[in-house]
C-alpha distance (Angstrom), angle and dihedral (degrees) to the residues before:
residue distance angle dihedral
M1 . . .
K2 3.76 . .
L3 3.80 110.4 .
L4 3.78 137.0 -173.3
I5 3.81 113.6 -154.5
V6 3.81 111.0 -157.9
E7 3.80 105.7 -170.6
D8 3.80 131.1 132.2
E9 3.82 96.2 -159.9
Q10 3.81 101.8 90.5
T11 3.80 98.4 -157.1
L12 3.79 93.0 52.1
R13 3.80 92.1 41.8
D14 3.80 91.9 52.0
T15 3.82 91.8 45.5
I16 3.81 93.1 52.2
E17 3.82 91.9 44.7
K18 3.82 92.4 50.2
Y19 3.81 92.4 46.7
F20 3.80 96.5 51.3
T21 3.80 93.8 39.0
E22 3.79 89.0 56.0
E23 3.81 87.6 48.6
G24 3.81 88.2 58.8
S25 3.79 102.6 -99.5
I26 3.80 128.1 133.4
C27 3.80 105.7 -119.6
E28 3.78 129.9 -164.7
V29 3.79 123.9 178.2
A30 3.78 139.6 -149.9
E31 3.78 123.6 -171.9
N32 3.81 96.5 -165.4
L33 3.80 144.3 23.3
K34 3.82 95.5 -99.7
T35 3.82 94.1 54.8
A36 3.80 92.3 43.9
L37 3.80 93.3 52.7
K38 3.82 91.4 48.6
K39 3.81 91.6 52.4
I40 3.81 94.3 44.8
A41 3.80 90.7 50.4
V42 3.82 91.7 55.5
Y43 3.81 105.6 30.1
E44 3.80 138.2 42.1
Y45 3.80 124.9 -132.3
D46 3.78 137.3 -167.4
C47 3.79 90.5 -137.4
I48 3.80 139.5 -1.3
L49 3.80 118.6 -145.6
L50 3.78 100.3 -152.0
D51 3.79 130.7 -164.5
I52 3.80 106.3 -163.6
G53 3.82 95.0 -159.2
L54 3.81 101.0 75.7
P55 3.82 125.4 162.8
D56 3.81 96.2 -120.8
G57 3.79 100.9 37.4
D58 3.78 148.7 -27.9
G59 3.79 116.5 -57.4
F60 3.80 88.9 -138.9
A61 3.83 85.0 78.9
I62 3.80 88.1 71.7
L63 3.81 91.4 56.6
E64 3.78 89.8 49.1
Y65 3.81 91.0 49.5
L66 3.81 92.1 50.1
R67 3.78 91.6 50.8
A68 3.81 94.2 45.1
S69 3.81 93.2 48.8
G70 3.81 95.0 45.2
K71 3.81 94.2 -120.1
N72 3.79 117.8 154.4
E73 3.81 106.5 -152.1
C74 3.79 117.1 145.2
V75 3.81 111.5 -116.2
L76 3.79 126.9 -155.1
I77 3.80 112.7 -175.1
I78 3.82 115.2 -142.7
S79 3.78 109.7 -170.0
A80 3.78 145.3 153.5
R81 3.80 87.4 -141.2
N82 3.78 108.2 101.9
S83 3.80 100.7 177.0
L84 3.78 120.2 126.8
D85 3.81 90.1 -132.2
D86 3.82 92.2 59.4
K87 3.80 92.0 47.5
I88 3.79 92.9 49.1
K89 3.81 92.5 45.7
G90 3.81 92.5 49.7
L91 3.79 93.9 48.7
N92 3.80 93.1 43.6
I93 3.80 94.0 54.8
G94 3.78 96.1 47.4
A95 3.81 114.8 -71.9
D96 3.81 114.9 138.4
D97 3.81 96.4 -152.0
Y98 3.81 141.7 -4.8
I99 3.79 126.4 -143.2
T100 3.81 124.2 -178.8
K101 3.79 126.7 -138.3
P102 2.94 131.9 -76.6
F103 3.81 98.8 47.3
H104 3.78 138.6 155.0
L105 3.80 114.8 -105.5
A106 3.81 90.1 -133.0
E107 3.81 90.0 59.1
L108 3.80 90.8 46.3
K109 3.80 89.8 53.2
A110 3.82 93.0 46.8
R111 3.79 92.1 51.2
L112 3.79 92.8 45.2
M113 3.80 93.3 50.3
A114 3.81 91.3 47.0
I115 3.81 89.9 54.1
V116 3.81 94.1 48.5
R117 3.82 93.1 45.3
R118 3.79 91.5 48.7
K119 3.80 94.4 48.7
T120 3.78 98.8 38.5
F121 3.78 107.3 27.5
G122 3.81 105.8 18.9
S123 3.84 97.6 -103.5
N124 3.81 94.9 -65.6
N125 3.80 120.5 137.4
I126 3.81 88.5 -156.9
L127 3.78 113.5 62.1
T128 3.79 115.6 -161.5
Y129 3.79 126.6 -169.9
N130 3.81 116.3 169.5
E131 3.83 105.6 -62.4
I132 3.81 93.5 -8.6
S133 3.81 122.7 93.6
I134 3.81 122.1 -178.2
D135 3.80 126.9 -169.4
L136 3.81 99.9 -148.0
L137 3.80 93.8 -164.4
G138 3.80 97.5 43.6
R139 3.83 92.4 34.9
N140 3.81 89.7 -134.8
V141 3.80 121.2 149.5
M142 3.80 124.2 -156.5
V143 3.80 127.9 -176.3
N144 3.81 116.2 -165.9
D145 3.83 87.6 -11.5
K146 3.80 92.0 -56.4
V147 3.79 122.7 115.0
T148 3.78 117.8 -117.0
V149 3.79 120.2 -166.4
L150 3.81 114.0 -134.6
T151 3.78 131.4 -176.5
K152 3.80 116.7 -119.1
K153 3.81 92.4 -100.7
E154 3.81 91.7 47.1
Y155 3.82 90.2 50.7
D156 3.81 92.7 47.8
M157 3.79 90.5 46.4
L158 3.81 92.2 50.5
L159 3.81 91.9 52.2
Y160 3.79 90.8 47.0
F161 3.80 92.8 52.0
I162 3.81 94.0 45.5
A163 3.81 90.4 49.4
N164 3.83 86.9 53.2
K165 3.81 98.2 35.7
G166 3.78 114.0 163.2
K167 3.81 93.0 18.5
V168 3.79 124.7 110.0
I169 3.80 106.2 -116.9
S170 3.79 117.4 -160.3
K171 3.79 122.4 -137.3
N172 3.78 88.1 -118.4
A173 3.82 91.3 56.3
I174 3.82 91.6 48.5
A175 3.80 91.8 50.2
E176 3.81 92.3 46.5
H177 3.82 92.8 50.0
L178 3.80 96.6 46.4
W179 3.81 101.9 34.0
G180 3.82 104.3 27.1
D181 3.80 116.6 -167.1
E182 3.82 90.0 -4.9
M183 3.81 89.8 74.5
D184 3.81 88.8 76.1
M185 3.81 88.8 68.1
L186 3.81 95.4 52.0
D187 3.80 119.6 109.1
S188 3.81 95.2 -155.1
F189 3.79 142.8 -8.4
D190 3.81 95.3 -117.8
F191 3.80 90.3 116.3
I192 3.82 89.4 64.0
Y193 3.80 89.9 61.7
T194 3.81 89.1 53.0
H195 3.81 93.3 51.5
I196 3.81 92.4 46.6
K197 3.80 91.9 46.8
N198 3.81 90.9 53.5
L199 3.82 93.8 44.6
R200 3.80 91.7 46.2
K201 3.82 90.8 51.8
K202 3.82 94.0 50.1
L203 3.82 92.7 49.2
M204 3.80 93.1 45.5
E205 3.81 93.1 50.8
L206 3.81 90.9 62.9
S207 3.80 101.7 28.9
G208 3.79 104.3 32.5
K209 3.80 86.4 -136.9
D210 3.79 132.9 109.1
F211 3.81 106.8 -136.3
F212 3.81 94.3 -176.9
A213 3.78 123.8 83.1
T214 3.79 113.4 -168.5
I215 3.80 113.2 -138.5
Y216 3.78 100.2 -160.4
G217 3.78 115.8 -128.7
I218 3.82 92.0 9.8
G219 3.80 116.0 50.9
Y220 3.79 139.4 -99.6
K221 3.80 142.0 -44.8
F222 3.83 125.4 -151.9
V223 3.81 108.2 -137.9
């Protein structure tokens, strides 16, 4: 997953970032409302972990911005505010869940994954697409009932393409999703071709089918 952690308390922000990075997610952080809005305007995320008590404004402004701009990021509010009014307001203007501080990181992860599964894959732990079956909890991939071993980037790329099946995905979008802010330091997107070539080969070996259509000059489509 690609996450944006919007939290002004540095210790908590660093702890959440470290936890999810070690779990294999791409994490970006924002310590205030201004930085968060700039990132959301430029990048896309699977989920935003949002503290609504920010030093330069109310985090609810981010939910309002997402709704006004038609963006579809999942949002999990993390807040010290425990009032029913805040919870109702957050959920009514677009948050997917609300967890109060302090919380266990394991519960935060469970809630986050439930949100993403529900929005992206319809709440199922087993994702099926034609001959491909993916255990989202075990991170196992099977093609025609045979296990295929993927690298982390290949696995993340496969999920990203299935979630966007039938859409033309640009190389820039792929790089942004899988590498986050680091994409700004890349000289070219040639490495994306290498990852797709390897993933395409592994899927074809077990399915006999090429799932990737190359849209020249733009990117790729998963079919």
